[in-house]
C-alpha positions as a Markdown table, in Angstrom:
| # | Residue | x | y | z |
|---|---|---|---|---|
| 1 | Met | 14.0 | 18.4 | -15.9 |
| 2 | Ala | 11.5 | 16.2 | -14.1 |
| 3 | His | 13.1 | 13.1 | -12.6 |
| 4 | Thr | 11.7 | 9.7 | -13.0 |
| 5 | Leu | 13.3 | 8.4 | -9.8 |
| 6 | Val | 12.2 | 9.3 | -6.3 |
| 7 | Pro | 14.0 | 8.7 | -3.0 |
| 8 | Ser | 12.3 | 6.2 | -0.7 |
| 9 | Asp | 11.9 | 8.8 | 2.1 |
| 10 | His | 9.7 | 10.8 | -0.3 |
| 11 | Val | 7.5 | 7.8 | -1.0 |
| 12 | Glu | 7.1 | 7.0 | 2.7 |
| 13 | Thr | 4.5 | 9.4 | 4.2 |
| 14 | Ala | 3.0 | 10.1 | 0.7 |
| 15 | Ser | -0.8 | 10.1 | 0.7 |
| 16 | Val | -2.8 | 7.4 | -1.0 |
| 17 | Tyr | -6.2 | 8.1 | -2.6 |
| 18 | Gly | -8.6 | 5.3 | -3.5 |
| 19 | Arg | -11.4 | 5.0 | -6.0 |
| 20 | Gly | -13.7 | 7.9 | -5.7 |
| 21 | Asp | -10.9 | 10.3 | -4.6 |
| 22 | Glu | -11.2 | 9.2 | -0.9 |
| 23 | Lys | -7.9 | 9.6 | 1.0 |
| 24 | Ile | -7.4 | 6.1 | 2.4 |
| 25 | Gly | -4.0 | 6.5 | 4.1 |
| 26 | Thr | -0.3 | 7.1 | 3.7 |
| 27 | Ile | 2.6 | 4.9 | 2.6 |
| 28 | Glu | 4.5 | 3.8 | 5.7 |
| 29 | Arg | 7.1 | 1.5 | 4.1 |
| 30 | Leu | 8.0 | -0.3 | 0.9 |
| 31 | Met | 8.6 | -4.1 | 0.7 |
| 32 | Leu | 11.4 | -4.9 | -1.7 |
| 33 | Glu | 12.2 | -8.2 | -3.5 |
| 34 | Lys | 15.7 | -9.0 | -2.2 |
| 35 | Lys | 17.1 | -10.5 | -5.4 |
| 36 | Ser | 15.6 | -8.2 | -8.0 |
| 37 | Gly | 15.4 | -5.0 | -6.0 |
| 38 | Thr | 11.9 | -4.2 | -7.2 |
| 39 | Val | 9.2 | -3.0 | -5.0 |
| 40 | Ala | 6.7 | -5.7 | -4.3 |
| 41 | Tyr | 4.1 | -3.7 | -2.3 |
| 42 | Ala | 3.6 | -0.7 | -0.1 |
| 43 | Val | 2.4 | -0.9 | 3.4 |
| 44 | Val | -0.4 | 1.7 | 3.7 |
| 45 | Arg | -1.2 | 3.1 | 7.1 |
| 46 | Cys | -4.9 | 3.9 | 7.5 |
| 47 | Gly | -6.6 | 5.6 | 10.4 |
| 48 | Gly | -5.2 | 7.3 | 13.4 |
| 49 | Leu | -6.1 | 10.5 | 15.3 |
| 50 | Leu | -9.6 | 11.4 | 14.2 |
| 51 | Lys | -10.1 | 8.3 | 12.0 |
| 52 | Gly | -9.8 | 5.8 | 14.8 |
| 53 | Glu | -7.2 | 3.1 | 15.3 |
| 54 | Val | -4.2 | 2.7 | 13.0 |
| 55 | Arg | -4.2 | -0.3 | 10.7 |
| 56 | His | -1.7 | -1.4 | 8.1 |
| 57 | Tyr | -2.5 | -3.0 | 4.8 |
| 58 | Pro | -0.3 | -4.3 | 1.9 |
| 59 | Val | -1.1 | -2.7 | -1.5 |
| 60 | Pro | 0.6 | -4.1 | -4.6 |
| 61 | Trp | 3.1 | -1.5 | -5.9 |
| 62 | Asp | 1.8 | -1.9 | -9.5 |
| 63 | Ser | -1.7 | -0.8 | -8.4 |
| 64 | Leu | -0.3 | 2.6 | -7.2 |
| 65 | Lys | 0.0 | 5.4 | -9.7 |
| 66 | Tyr | 1.7 | 8.7 | -9.0 |
| 67 | Asp | -0.5 | 11.8 | -9.4 |
| 68 | Val | 1.8 | 14.7 | -10.2 |
| 69 | Ala | -0.8 | 17.4 | -9.4 |
| 70 | Arg | -1.6 | 15.9 | -6.0 |
| 71 | Lys | 1.9 | 14.8 | -5.2 |
| 72 | Ala | 0.3 | 11.6 | -4.0 |
| 73 | Tyr | -0.5 | 8.1 | -5.1 |
| 74 | Thr | -3.8 | 6.8 | -6.3 |
| 75 | Thr | -5.2 | 3.3 | -6.5 |
| 76 | Asn | -8.4 | 1.7 | -7.8 |
| 77 | Leu | -8.9 | 0.1 | -4.3 |
| 78 | Thr | -11.3 | 1.5 | -1.7 |
| 79 | Leu | -10.8 | 1.5 | 2.0 |
| 80 | Glu | -13.4 | -1.2 | 2.4 |
| 81 | Glu | -11.6 | -3.4 | -0.1 |
| 82 | Leu | -8.3 | -2.9 | 1.9 |
| 83 | Arg | -10.1 | -3.8 | 5.1 |
| 84 | Ser | -11.4 | -7.1 | 3.5 |
| 85 | Gly | -7.8 | -8.2 | 2.7 |
| 86 | Pro | -4.8 | -9.3 | 4.7 |
| 87 | Ser | -3.4 | -7.0 | 7.5 |
| 88 | Glu | -1.5 | -7.1 | 10.7 |
| 89 | Leu | -4.9 | -7.7 | 12.4 |
| 90 | Asp | -4.5 | -11.3 | 11.3 |
| 91 | Gly | -1.8 | -11.6 | 14.0 |
| 92 | Glu | 0.6 | -14.5 | 13.6 |
| 93 | Ala | -1.5 | -15.8 | 10.7 |
| 94 | Phe | -0.2 | -12.9 | 8.5 |
| 95 | Asp | 3.4 | -12.9 | 7.3 |
| 96 | Trp | 4.4 | -9.6 | 5.6 |
| 97 | Gly | 6.9 | -11.5 | 3.5 |
| 98 | Asp | 4.7 | -14.3 | 2.3 |
| 99 | Arg | 2.8 | -13.6 | -1.0 |
| 100 | Ser | 1.7 | -17.2 | -1.5 |
| 101 | Ala | -1.7 | -18.5 | -2.3 |
| 102 | Thr | -2.5 | -18.4 | 1.4 |
| 103 | Tyr | -3.0 | -14.7 | 1.0 |
| 104 | Arg | -4.7 | -14.8 | -2.4 |
| 105 | His | -7.1 | -11.9 | -2.7 |
| 106 | Pro | -8.5 | -10.3 | -5.9 |
| 107 | Gln | -7.1 | -6.9 | -5.0 |
| 108 | Tyr | -3.7 | -8.1 | -4.0 |
| 109 | Trp | -1.3 | -10.5 | -5.6 |
| 110 | Ser | -0.9 | -13.9 | -7.2 |
| 111 | Val | 2.1 | -16.1 | -7.5 |
């Protein structure tokens, strides 16, 4: 029987493919809503080794779909769209827990 639940350690390190079947990174961690327990977004790790410096980008959880054949997640975002959104590169201006209008971006979230 196929299970509909997955342990978080199986989600972390899972590959993420963007629009056009380009591998854009791996899931590094999940950000959970404290009160509801639902996943708000995944932090996707992009780059490293041969792809240059490592960068982290928030990707809304509801934009990720599990691909059983690939055993990976897919999203309609591209790496360029991720790069145009919020990331740790914004330094102190970026708060991983704040999803307010300050971080409004068409590919991310709305309040």
